N, C-alpha and C positions, 0 to 999 in steps of 0.2 A: 601220338594217338591218344585220345581220351576214351576211357571206358567208364560208364556210369551205371549200367544196369546189366543184368544177366538173364539169360533164358534158363529156366530150371530144368536142365536136361540131365544133370549129373548129381549124384548124392555125395554129400561131404561128411566125413567123420573128423572131428577134432579130437586128437588122441594125445593125452598128456601122460608122460612117463613119470612115475612117482617113486621116490625113495625118501621116506621120512619127511615129507613135504607138507605136513598139516598146516604150517604157518602160511605157506603160499596159497593153499586152498582157501583159507580164511580171508586172505587179502585179495585174490584175483579171480577165483572161480565164478562167483556170481556175475561179475562183469563179462566173463567169457560166455556164460549162458545167455545173458541179456542181449549181447551184441552179436550173437551168432544164430539168428533165426533160421530154421530149416535144417540145422546141422544136428548130428547125433554126437553127443559128448561121451568120450571114453576116458577112463583112467587105467593105464597098465601099471600095476604095482609090482615093484621089484623087491618083494619080500621085506617090506618096511617093518621096523621094530617100534615105531611110534603108534599113535592112535589114528592114523590117517584113514583107514578103512571104516572104522567105527564112526568117525567124524563125517565121512561121505554118506554113509547109510542114514545117519540121523538128519543131516542138513541138506544133502543133495541126492535124494533118492532116485531122481531121473537119470543120474549119471551111471553109465554102464561100467562095470569094473571087470578087468581081466587080471588074474593073479598069476605072477611068476613065483616059483617056489624057491628061488634064490636070486641074489642081486647079479644080474647078467650084464650090468652096465647099460649104456645108451644103445650100443649096437645090438647086443644079444637080447636086451630087454624088449626093444621094438620088434626085432625079428620074430621072437616068440609070441608076443602079444598081438601083433598085427594079423596073425593067422586067423584070429577070431573077429576081425573087423571086415565086414563085407562091402562097405560103401565104395563108390567109384574113385573118389579122391580122398587121400589122407592129408590132414594137416598135423604134422608132428610138432607139437607146441610145448616148449619148456614150461614148467610149472611156475617159474618166476617171471612171467610175461603178462603185462597189462595190454589188453586189446582195446580197439576204439570202435565207435559205431560205424557200421557198414564196411568193416575191414575185409570181409570175405568176398564181397560182391565183385570188385574189379578184378580180383585174382581169378575167380571162377569164370568171369566173362572172357578173360585172356585164355584160359584153357579151352573154352568153347570156340575161340577164334581159329586155333591151329592145333591139329592132332599131334604134330611132332614135338610140341612143347610138353616135356615130361615133368618138369619141376619149376616152381616159382617161389620166390620169397618176397615179403613186403619190405618197406623201409623199416630199419631197426634203429631206434633211438634209445638213449639211455633213460632208465626210469629215474635215476637219482639226479640227472641233469638232462632234462628233456629238450634242451637246445642243441645238444651234441649227438652225433652218431655213436653207436655202441660197437664194441669190439667184435661181437659175434655177428658178422654179416654186413652191418652198416648199409651202404648203398649198392650191395651186390659184390660177389667175390670173384677174384681173378688169381692167377698164379704166374710167377715169372719163370724165366728159363732155367733157374736153379732150383725150382720147386718150392719157393717161398710164397705162401698165400698172403694176399692183401686185399683191400676192398676200396671201392669208391667211398670216401668218407673216413677211411681208417687205414693208415699205412704203418705197420709195426705198432709203435706205442703212441702214435699221434692221431688224435681224433679231430675231425672238422666240425665246425658249427653247421647246423642245418639251416641254410638260407634259401632252400628251394632249388639248389643246384642239381639235385638228383631226384626231382619229382617226375621223372620220365619213366618210360617203359623201355627196358634195355636187355638185350641178350647178354648173359654173363657166363663166366666159366663154372662157378659153383654157387649154390644157394645155402644159406645157413641152416644148420640143424636146430637152431633155437626156434625157428618158425618155418618149417619146410612143408610146402604144399607139393604133393607128388601123386601122380596117377598110380592107382593100385596095380594095374597091369604092368606098368614100367618098373615099379619097385620090385615086383616078384620075377619079372623076366630077367633082371640082373641078380637075382638071388638075395635081394635085400642088402643090408649092411654087412661088411666083413666082421664077423663076431670076434675075431682075434683083437681087433682094435679096442674093444671095450668102450672107450670114450675118446673123443678128439680125432679129427681128420676123417672120420668115417663118412661124413656127408660129402666131403670133397672127393674122396675116393669113389663114392657112388655116382656123383655127378660126372666125374671123369669117365667112368665106365658107360654111363648113359650117352655122353657125347661120342664116345668111340662106337656106340651102336647107332649113331645117326640122329640122336634126339637133341633137343634144345633145352637150355636152362635160362630162365628169365628172372628179372627183377621188376617189380611193379611198385613204382613210387607213389601210386594213388592209394595205397593201403599202408597204414602205419601202426606199429606196435612199439611198446616200451619194455626193454629187457633189463632186469636187475643185473644179471651176470654173476657167476660164481655161486649159484644157488645150491648146487649139489657138491661140487668138488672145490675145496678151498683154492683160490688162485695162487696162494703161496705154498701149496703142498708140493714137495719135490716129486711126488708121484705124477702130478700134472705135467711137470717137465719131462719126466720119463716117457709118458704117453705121447706127448707132442713130438719129441725127437724120434722115438721108435716108429710111431705110426706114419710120420712124414716120410721116413726112409722106405718103409714097406710099401707105401702108396706109390712112391717114385719107381721102385723096382717093378711093380706090377704094371705101371701105366706109361712110363717114358718110351718114346720111340727108340728103336734098336740102335740107331746111329747117335743117340744122345746119352744113353744110360751110363756108359763108363765115364765119360767126361763129367757129367753132372754129379755122379756119386763121388768121384775123386775130389772135386771142389767142395762138395758138401762135407766130406770128412774133415778136410782142412779147416773149413769155417766152423764146424762143430768144435774143433780143437781150440780155436780162438775164443769161442763162447765159453768153453770150460775154463780157460785161463782167466777170462774176465770174471767168472764167478769166484775163482779162487782169490783174486785180489780184492774182490768186493765182500769177502767173507762168506760167500755162498758155497761152502764146501759140499753141502748135501745136494746142491743143484748140479755141481760138477760131477759128483758121483752118479747122479741120475742120468746124465748124458752118457757116461761110461757104461752103465748098466743097459741103457737103451741100445748102444752099439753092439754089445754082446748078445742081446736079445735078437737083433737083426741078423747077426751072423748065424745064430742058431736056426732062424726061420728062413734063411736065404734059399736053400734048395727047394723048399715048399713054395716060396713066392716066385721064384724063377719059372716054375711050372705054370703059374697062373697068368703069365704073360701071353698076349695074343699078337699075332702077326699084323703088320700093316697099321700100326698105331699112328694117327696123324700128329702134327705139331700144332699146338693151339696157342702158344705163348704170345701174349699181347705186349707186355713190357719186359725189358731185359735188365738183369742185374739190379733188381730193386734194392737188395741189401746194401750194395755199394752206393747207389744213388741216395739212399736214406741216411746211412751212417757217415759217409764221406762227403757227399755233396749237399747234405741237409735238405733234401727234397722230401717234404713231409706231407704233401697233398697228392692225391691221385692225378690231378691235372698237371702237376709239375713233372711227372714221370715220363720217360720216353723209352 
């Protein structure tokens, strides 16, 4: 299905979460303004310590600023700041994203087509290599039966070249937080992001909860943006490893079907052990320790997260045992998986 134009029925807010991101504003913000006609641009500032806000006031006075009084991370920062954004649809946009002309139109038209669509992401390509998909979302996100996220165009560490193979409109399991269009009412009906997550996996958790509520998540390949990646949290920071492992387990505890939770968590603990051993032999002791800390954090939060579970959770898994297919059978493309 092709979508080229939109009816101006819903208002759009492009909301950028900022923490010491003055360099990204200098690089990308003018393009966002130029290519987003009819949208209201907001910056939610997570208590930055650089000159971000002075720079915005001087160079982009039309941008509306919401100030958080401390760094609440991605999840808490958006939860707090979005309370002051009244538009019908939010676009939660990372500050290290370059947008393209007309990028909002096909997505807003898709929202207008079907009320049950709660969230949409565009095609995410790499800013440094614009011929390849980018880790954060690529061609739309999925999750396997052991809870490992992957994407069309990106499976674990392997990125595909963009050859137009994902220029479609496709229902997916999750949409990336790097550029997440979401209806305001659906965001707040789910209570927003889980603030405990701070950063990483919070968008997958939210999309999972939306699906459990009967909503749909979509990918729109007729809209393209370019993502730098690692613009806020260093990709080699052990804290990133800690958040990824902890948040993934918390998400599974909340959202897995009752008949799957014990089996999946048992296998995941074993596989986490193998990951830790691999880090030890590769000299990554600090990453192994991050996994251990993540497990103890999960044990501490387990009673709270078991209470968050809801009855009757469906089973959505599209592909099975992707971790084994990738590492043992060397299936590196989404289309190779079964």
